[in-house]
C-alpha positions as CSV (number, residue, x, y, z in Angstrom):
1,G,11.9,-41.6,19.7
2,I,15.2,-41.6,18.1
3,E,16.5,-44.1,15.6
4,Y,20.0,-44.2,14.7
5,F,21.3,-45.3,11.2
6,H,24.9,-46.3,10.8
7,T,25.4,-45.0,7.1
8,K,27.2,-43.2,4.4
9,I,24.8,-40.7,2.7
10,Y,25.7,-40.0,-0.9
11,K,22.7,-38.0,-2.3
12,I,19.8,-36.0,-1.0
13,E,17.1,-35.0,-3.4
14,E,13.6,-33.3,-3.2
15,E,10.6,-35.2,-4.5
16,P,8.7,-32.8,-6.8
17,D,5.3,-33.8,-5.9
18,T,5.4,-34.1,-2.0
19,K,8.4,-31.6,-1.5
20,D,9.8,-34.4,0.8
21,L,13.5,-35.0,1.0
22,L,14.8,-38.4,-0.2
23,I,18.0,-39.4,1.5
24,H,19.9,-42.0,-0.3
25,Y,22.5,-44.0,1.7
26,R,24.5,-46.9,2.1
27,D,23.7,-49.2,5.1
28,L,27.0,-50.0,6.6
29,K,25.5,-53.1,8.4
30,S,23.7,-54.8,5.5
31,E,26.0,-53.1,2.8
32,E,22.7,-52.3,1.0
33,D,21.6,-49.0,-0.7
34,K,18.5,-47.6,0.9
35,T,16.3,-44.5,0.8
36,F,14.9,-42.6,3.8
37,R,12.1,-40.1,3.4
38,A,12.2,-36.8,5.5
39,N,10.6,-33.5,5.8
40,M,13.6,-31.6,7.0
41,V,17.4,-32.4,7.0
42,V,20.0,-30.9,9.2
43,L,23.5,-30.7,8.1
44,A,26.0,-31.1,10.9
45,A,29.2,-31.8,9.0
46,P,32.4,-31.5,11.1
47,T,35.1,-28.9,10.2
48,T,38.9,-28.9,10.4
49,S,41.5,-26.2,10.1
50,S,42.6,-24.8,6.8
51,E,45.3,-26.6,4.7
52,G,48.8,-25.1,5.5
53,T,47.7,-24.1,9.0
54,N,50.8,-26.3,10.3
55,L,53.3,-24.4,8.0
56,L,52.1,-21.0,8.8
57,A,52.1,-21.8,12.5
58,E,55.7,-23.0,12.2
59,K,56.8,-19.8,10.3
60,L,55.1,-17.5,12.8
61,G,56.3,-19.4,15.8
62,I,52.9,-19.7,17.4
63,E,51.3,-22.9,18.9
64,L,48.3,-25.0,17.6
65,D,45.8,-26.7,19.7
66,N,44.9,-30.4,19.8
67,Y,42.7,-30.0,16.9
68,G,45.0,-28.2,14.6
69,F,43.7,-24.7,15.0
70,F,45.8,-21.7,16.3
71,K,45.9,-21.7,20.0
72,S,44.6,-18.7,21.9
73,K,46.2,-17.2,25.1
74,S,43.2,-18.0,27.0
75,Y,39.4,-18.4,26.4
76,F,38.7,-15.2,27.5
77,N,41.5,-13.5,25.3
78,K,40.8,-15.3,22.1
79,S,42.1,-12.6,20.0
80,L,45.8,-12.9,21.6
81,S,47.9,-15.8,20.2
82,M,50.6,-17.4,22.4
83,K,53.1,-15.0,20.9
84,E,53.2,-11.2,21.6
85,G,52.0,-9.0,18.7
86,I,50.3,-11.8,16.6
87,F,46.5,-11.8,16.9
88,L,43.9,-14.4,15.9
89,C,40.4,-13.7,14.2
90,G,37.7,-15.9,13.0
91,F,37.7,-19.6,12.0
92,C,41.5,-20.0,12.5
93,Q,40.8,-20.5,16.2
94,G,38.1,-23.1,15.8
95,P,34.5,-23.3,14.3
96,M,32.5,-20.2,14.9
97,N,29.4,-18.3,13.3
98,I,29.4,-15.1,11.3
99,T,28.4,-13.1,14.4
100,E,31.2,-14.4,16.5
101,T,33.8,-13.9,13.5
102,A,32.6,-10.1,13.0
103,A,33.0,-9.7,16.9
104,D,36.6,-11.2,16.7
105,A,37.5,-9.0,13.8
106,S,36.3,-5.9,15.9
107,G,38.3,-7.1,19.0
108,V,41.5,-7.5,16.9
109,A,41.0,-4.0,15.3
110,G,40.8,-2.5,19.1
111,H,44.0,-4.3,19.9
112,V,45.9,-3.0,16.8
113,A,44.4,0.6,17.5
114,T,46.0,0.4,20.9
115,L,49.4,-0.5,19.5
116,L,49.2,2.3,16.8
117,K,47.8,5.1,19.0
118,S,51.0,7.1,18.9
119,A,51.0,6.9,15.0
120,R,47.2,7.8,14.8
121,Y,46.2,9.9,11.8
122,S,50.0,10.5,10.8
123,Q,49.7,9.1,7.4
124,V,46.1,10.6,7.0
125,K,47.6,14.1,7.4
126,A,50.3,13.4,4.8
127,S,47.6,12.2,2.3
128,V,45.4,15.3,2.9
129,K,48.3,17.7,1.9
130,D,48.4,15.9,-1.6
131,H,44.8,15.6,-2.1
132,Q,43.0,18.7,-0.6
133,S,39.4,18.0,0.6
134,K,36.6,20.4,0.3
135,D,34.8,19.0,3.3
136,K,34.2,21.0,6.3
137,T,36.6,20.2,9.2
138,V,34.7,19.8,12.7
139,T,36.3,19.5,16.1
140,I,35.7,16.0,17.7
141,T,35.1,15.6,21.4
142,P,37.9,13.1,22.5
143,R,35.7,11.3,25.0
144,A,33.6,8.1,24.8
145,L,30.4,7.1,26.5
146,I,29.6,3.5,27.3
147,I,26.0,2.7,28.2
148,G,25.9,-0.4,30.2
149,G,28.5,-1.8,32.7
150,G,28.5,-5.5,31.8
151,V,31.5,-7.4,30.7
152,S,31.3,-6.0,27.1
153,G,30.9,-2.4,28.3
154,M,33.7,-2.7,30.9
155,G,36.1,-4.4,28.1
156,A,35.1,-1.5,25.6
157,A,36.0,1.0,28.2
158,L,39.4,-0.6,28.9
159,N,40.4,-0.7,25.3
160,I,39.4,2.8,24.6
161,S,41.3,4.1,27.7
162,K,44.3,2.3,26.4
163,Q,44.1,4.1,23.2
164,G,44.4,7.5,25.3
165,Y,40.9,8.5,25.5
166,D,38.8,9.3,28.6
167,T,35.7,7.0,29.0
168,I,32.4,7.3,30.9
169,I,30.4,4.1,31.8
170,I,26.8,4.7,32.8
171,E,25.0,1.8,34.4
172,K,21.4,1.6,35.6
173,E,22.1,-0.9,38.2
174,D,23.8,-0.5,41.6
175,Q,27.0,-2.4,40.4
176,L,28.9,-3.4,37.4
177,G,29.0,-7.0,35.9
178,G,25.6,-7.4,34.1
179,N,24.4,-11.1,34.0
180,L,27.8,-12.3,34.8
181,K,26.9,-11.7,38.5
182,F,24.4,-14.4,38.3
183,I,26.8,-17.2,36.8
184,N,28.8,-19.4,39.1
185,L,31.2,-21.0,36.5
186,L,32.2,-19.9,33.0
187,Y,32.1,-22.7,30.4
188,P,34.2,-24.2,28.8
189,A,37.2,-22.7,30.7
190,K,35.5,-23.7,34.1
191,Q,36.7,-20.5,35.6
192,D,35.2,-18.9,38.5
193,S,32.9,-16.1,37.2
194,L,33.3,-13.9,40.2
195,E,37.0,-14.1,40.1
196,F,36.9,-13.1,36.5
197,L,34.6,-10.2,37.1
198,D,36.6,-8.9,40.2
199,N,39.7,-8.9,37.9
200,I,38.0,-6.6,35.2
201,E,36.4,-4.4,37.9
202,D,39.7,-3.9,39.6
203,K,41.1,-2.8,36.3
204,I,38.3,-0.3,35.9
205,R,38.7,1.1,39.5
206,K,42.4,1.5,39.0
207,N,42.2,3.2,35.5
208,S,42.2,7.2,35.9
209,R,40.8,7.7,32.4
210,I,37.5,5.6,33.3
211,K,34.7,7.3,35.3
212,V,31.6,5.0,36.4
213,Y,28.2,6.2,37.3
214,L,25.9,3.7,38.9
215,N,22.1,3.8,39.5
216,S,22.1,6.4,36.8
217,I,19.6,6.9,33.8
218,I,20.2,8.6,30.6
219,K,17.6,11.2,29.8
220,E,18.6,12.8,26.6
221,V,20.9,12.2,23.7
222,K,21.5,14.8,20.8
223,G,24.2,15.7,18.4
224,S,25.9,13.8,15.7
225,I,29.0,11.7,15.2
226,G,32.0,13.2,17.1
227,N,29.9,15.7,19.0
228,Y,27.2,14.2,21.2
229,E,25.5,15.9,24.3
230,I,24.3,13.7,26.9
231,V,22.0,14.5,29.8
232,F,21.7,11.9,32.6
233,V,20.6,11.7,36.3
234,D,22.9,9.9,38.7
235,E,22.1,8.1,42.0
236,A,21.9,11.2,44.1
237,N,19.3,12.5,41.5
238,D,21.8,15.1,40.2
239,V,21.5,16.2,36.6
240,H,24.7,16.0,34.5
241,E,25.3,17.4,30.9
242,I,28.4,15.8,29.3
243,K,29.8,15.9,25.7
244,V,31.3,12.8,24.1
245,G,32.6,12.0,20.5
246,V,31.6,8.4,20.6
247,I,28.7,6.3,22.1
248,I,28.9,2.5,22.5
249,V,25.6,0.8,23.6
250,A,26.3,-2.4,25.7
251,T,23.1,-2.7,27.4
252,G,23.1,-6.6,27.1
253,S,19.9,-8.7,26.7
254,Q,17.6,-11.0,28.3
255,E,15.8,-14.2,27.3
256,F,12.5,-13.9,25.2
257,K,9.5,-15.4,27.1
258,P,6.9,-16.1,24.4
259,H,3.8,-15.9,26.5
260,G,0.7,-16.9,24.5
261,Q,2.9,-18.9,22.0
262,F,4.2,-22.5,21.6
263,Q,2.0,-23.4,24.7
264,Y,4.2,-21.3,26.9
265,S,2.4,-20.4,30.1
266,E,2.4,-20.9,33.8
267,K,0.2,-24.2,33.3
268,N,2.9,-25.8,31.2
269,E,6.0,-25.7,33.4
270,N,7.9,-27.9,31.1
271,V,7.6,-25.7,28.1
């Protein structure tokens, strides 16, 4: 069962002989100092926005949410603030783990690259004139391949196309959407998942820079960064050979079913 203690913990120390954790706390009901012995302690401390967030938000002219974090344009556009041209990344939007923060940073980089597409490499050329490189220059194929037509794959294709590059999506199923097709409601925004998916698919269909191959399987990938040669078979069983400069793998994932472990089996339906 679960036992609840109304306390204030002031110290946790390890007992050398048993390796147990001794939790020293003040019982807020009896006002007595007590000790609780445990094998494991889970720290679930709350977090708040950084000091000075209010002042920075006021200077930038952007909104904060009810918890004092920077407010995103929507749950599905978390990199966009409520003000055009100002992007959000990481913990300033609210608590998140390292993986989410890294993904956020990548998303913001994509938005910025789209805005700066007309100035791409302009300063690099100027720098090379002053510092001549002995490296060999190679021609890069200005086309991207997205493997997987789920939300991540479609989002990547849209971003790359906005930067002025042709993009190819290869999806093994007979339709786009990935696992989102099997979800009714998106939490916590409580948005209809099919409506959200239809909106993205509509953008894909109307984008002349994006070509989609469904029911298609990649047979061979060779080459190196900037110059890849791809061989794949489409739904008509026709073989295609294409060249791309960038490959993004967005094949998604599925839940791990630990057969033979943790008593997971057909006999134990509740595990």
